C-alpha positions in Angstrom: -23.3 80.5 80.6 -25.7 81.3 77.4 -23.3 83.8 75.9 -20.2 81.8 76.5 -22.3 78.2 74.7 -23.1 80.8 72.0 -19.6 82.1 71.9 -18.0 78.9 71.4 -20.6 77.3 68.7 -19.7 80.6 67.3 -16.0 79.7 67.0 -16.8 75.9 65.8 -18.7 77.7 63.0 -16.8 76.4 59.4 -17.3 78.7 56.1 -19.5 77.6 53.8 -17.5 75.1 51.0 -18.2 76.2 47.5 -18.4 73.8 44.7 -14.9 73.3 42.7 -15.1 75.6 39.8 -16.0 74.2 36.8 -13.2 73.6 34.3 -13.4 75.6 30.8 -14.6 74.3 27.7 -11.5 72.8 25.4 -12.3 74.9 22.3 -12.9 72.0 19.5 -10.7 72.9 16.6 -12.9 70.6 14.3 -15.6 72.9 15.2 -16.7 76.7 15.0 -19.5 79.0 14.8 -20.1 81.6 11.4 -22.1 83.0 9.4 -20.4 81.4 6.2 -20.3 81.9 2.3 -22.4 80.5 -0.4 -19.8 77.6 -2.4 -19.6 74.3 -3.0 -17.3 71.2 -3.1 -16.2 68.2 -4.9 -16.1 64.9 -3.2 -14.1 62.0 -3.5 -16.4 60.8 -5.9 -16.1 63.4 -8.5 -19.8 64.7 -7.5 -20.2 68.4 -6.3 -22.6 69.4 -3.6 -23.7 73.0 -2.2 -22.7 74.0 1.0 -21.5 76.6 3.0 -18.1 77.9 4.1 -16.8 79.9 7.0 -13.4 79.7 6.4 -10.5 77.6 5.0 -6.6 77.2 6.0 -4.5 74.9 4.2 -4.7 71.9 6.3 -8.8 72.3 6.8 -11.7 73.8 5.1 -15.1 74.3 7.5 -18.1 73.4 5.6 -21.8 73.1 7.2 -25.0 72.4 5.1 -27.4 73.3 8.0 -27.5 75.6 10.3 -24.2 78.1 12.0 -22.0 75.2 13.0 -19.0 74.4 10.9 -17.2 71.5 10.5 -13.5 71.1 9.7 -12.3 68.5 6.5 -9.0 68.2 5.6 -7.4 68.0 2.0 -8.2 64.0 2.2 -11.3 64.2 2.1 -12.2 66.6 -0.4 -10.9 67.1 -3.8 -11.4 70.5 -4.4 -14.0 73.7 -3.5 -15.3 77.1 -4.9 -16.1 80.1 -2.4 -16.0 83.7 -3.6 -14.7 83.2 -6.7 -12.0 81.3 -5.6 -11.4 77.4 -6.6 -9.0 75.6 -3.8 -7.6 72.4 -4.9 -6.1 69.4 -2.4 -3.1 68.8 -3.5 -0.7 65.5 -2.5 2.6 64.9 -2.3 4.9 68.0 -3.4 8.1 69.0 -1.9 8.6 73.0 -1.2 11.5 74.5 0.2 10.9 76.1 3.4 13.3 79.2 4.2 14.8 79.2 7.4 16.3 82.3 7.3 16.5 84.9 3.9 19.0 82.4 2.5 18.7 79.5 3.5 15.9 76.5 2.6 14.9 73.3 3.9 13.5 71.0 1.5 10.2 69.6 3.2 7.6 67.1 1.7 4.2 68.3 1.8 1.6 65.4 2.1 -1.4 66.8 1.4 -2.6 70.3 1.6 -4.7 73.0 -0.2 -3.7 75.3 -2.3 -5.7 78.2 -4.1 -5.9 78.0 -8.1 -4.7 80.8 -10.1 -5.1 79.1 -13.7 -6.3 76.0 -15.0 -6.2 75.5 -18.8 -5.0 73.1 -21.5 -3.2 70.4 -19.8 -1.5 73.1 -17.0 -2.6 73.7 -13.2 -1.0 76.6 -12.0 -1.8 76.9 -7.8 -0.2 79.3 -5.2 0.1 77.4 -1.8 0.8 79.2 1.4 2.3 77.4 3.9 1.0 78.0 7.8 4.3 80.1 9.7 4.3 82.8 11.8 3.8 86.5 10.0 7.3 87.7 9.9 9.6 89.1 6.8 11.1 85.6 6.1 7.7 84.6 6.0 6.3 86.8 3.9 8.5 85.3 0.9 7.5 81.5 1.4 4.5 81.0 -0.5 5.0 79.4 -3.6 3.3 78.7 -7.0 2.7 75.2 -7.9 2.6 73.7 -11.3 1.4 70.1 -13.1 1.3 69.5 -16.3 -1.6 66.7 -17.3 -0.7 64.1 -14.8 2.7 64.4 -13.9 3.9 65.5 -10.5 4.0 68.5 -8.7 6.8 70.9 -9.5 7.3 74.2 -7.4 8.4 76.9 -9.6 11.5 78.6 -8.7 11.3 82.6 -7.6 14.9 83.0 -9.0 14.0 84.9 -12.5 16.4 83.1 -14.9 15.7 79.6 -13.5 12.2 80.2 -13.5 12.0 81.4 -17.2 14.6 78.3 -17.8 12.0 75.7 -16.4 9.0 77.2 -18.4 11.4 77.3 -21.4 11.0 73.5 -21.2 7.3 73.5 -20.9 6.4 76.0 -24.1 9.4 76.0 -26.4 7.3 74.6 -29.2 5.8 78.9 -29.4 8.6 80.6 -31.0 7.0 84.3 -29.7 7.1 83.1 -25.9 10.1 81.2 -26.2 12.5 84.2 -27.3 11.0 86.2 -24.6 11.9 83.3 -22.0 15.3 82.9 -23.4 16.1 86.8 -23.1 14.5 86.6 -19.0 11.8 88.4 -19.8 9.5 87.3 -17.1 8.9 87.1 -13.9 7.4 84.1 -11.5 4.2 85.9 -9.4 3.5 88.8 -12.5 3.8 86.2 -15.3 3.2 82.8 -15.1 -0.5 82.6 -15.1 -0.1 85.0 -18.3 2.4 82.5 -19.8 0.4 79.6 -19.5 -2.7 80.9 -20.6 -1.2 82.6 -23.6 0.6 79.4 -24.8 -3.1 77.6 -24.1 -4.6 80.1 -26.4 -2.1 79.4 -28.9 -2.2 76.1 -28.7 -6.5 76.3 -29.1 -5.4 78.1 -32.6 -3.2 75.8 -34.2 -5.2 72.8 -33.5 -8.5 75.1 -34.8 -6.1 75.9 -38.2 -4.8 72.4 -38.6 -8.6 71.1 -38.6 -10.0 74.0 -40.9 -7.2 73.1 -43.5 -8.9 71.6 -46.4 -7.6 67.7 -46.6 -6.2 66.5 -50.6 
């Protein structure tokens, strides 16, 4: 009888109920941990601040003023930042042709993004904008150079050699030496854009200094 009761109790025993698994924490894209590099950023008020910068993409930069947790800031929250020798600028309202294939482009308005500065001097700024995209042969050709003179609107420099030389000719035509080379299509976008602007700015400076050194009558 005891054996039978014991067997019945054993049959009625239920398995232990384990607690439901805790969901894995969702990664917060606005935060990340890292070592970072010393840098600085210029706020919207124009004031510069020292900071640690962990990484940046064209739509965010991860910064921290203390500790190893870095917060993402968008290009709408600051003007520019400097890290590891690079100056990165927040650029507003420019139209960039996005490649759909090797031969087709689709214009796209970019409201704001970060772009790396290649040259700044005189009245010119030249930036390298690298849009987000998967790494493919087509996307490898999608990086664009952005140019602004003074406070004019940003424009995307054409990748076609003849069109690039023609555009630069409209900007630099009063330098006869550079103008001759541009008319002959001697210059290439990636190889020569920054050097052209630097040579033109140096020439402008020499012209100004020579004019101020001439004696007045």
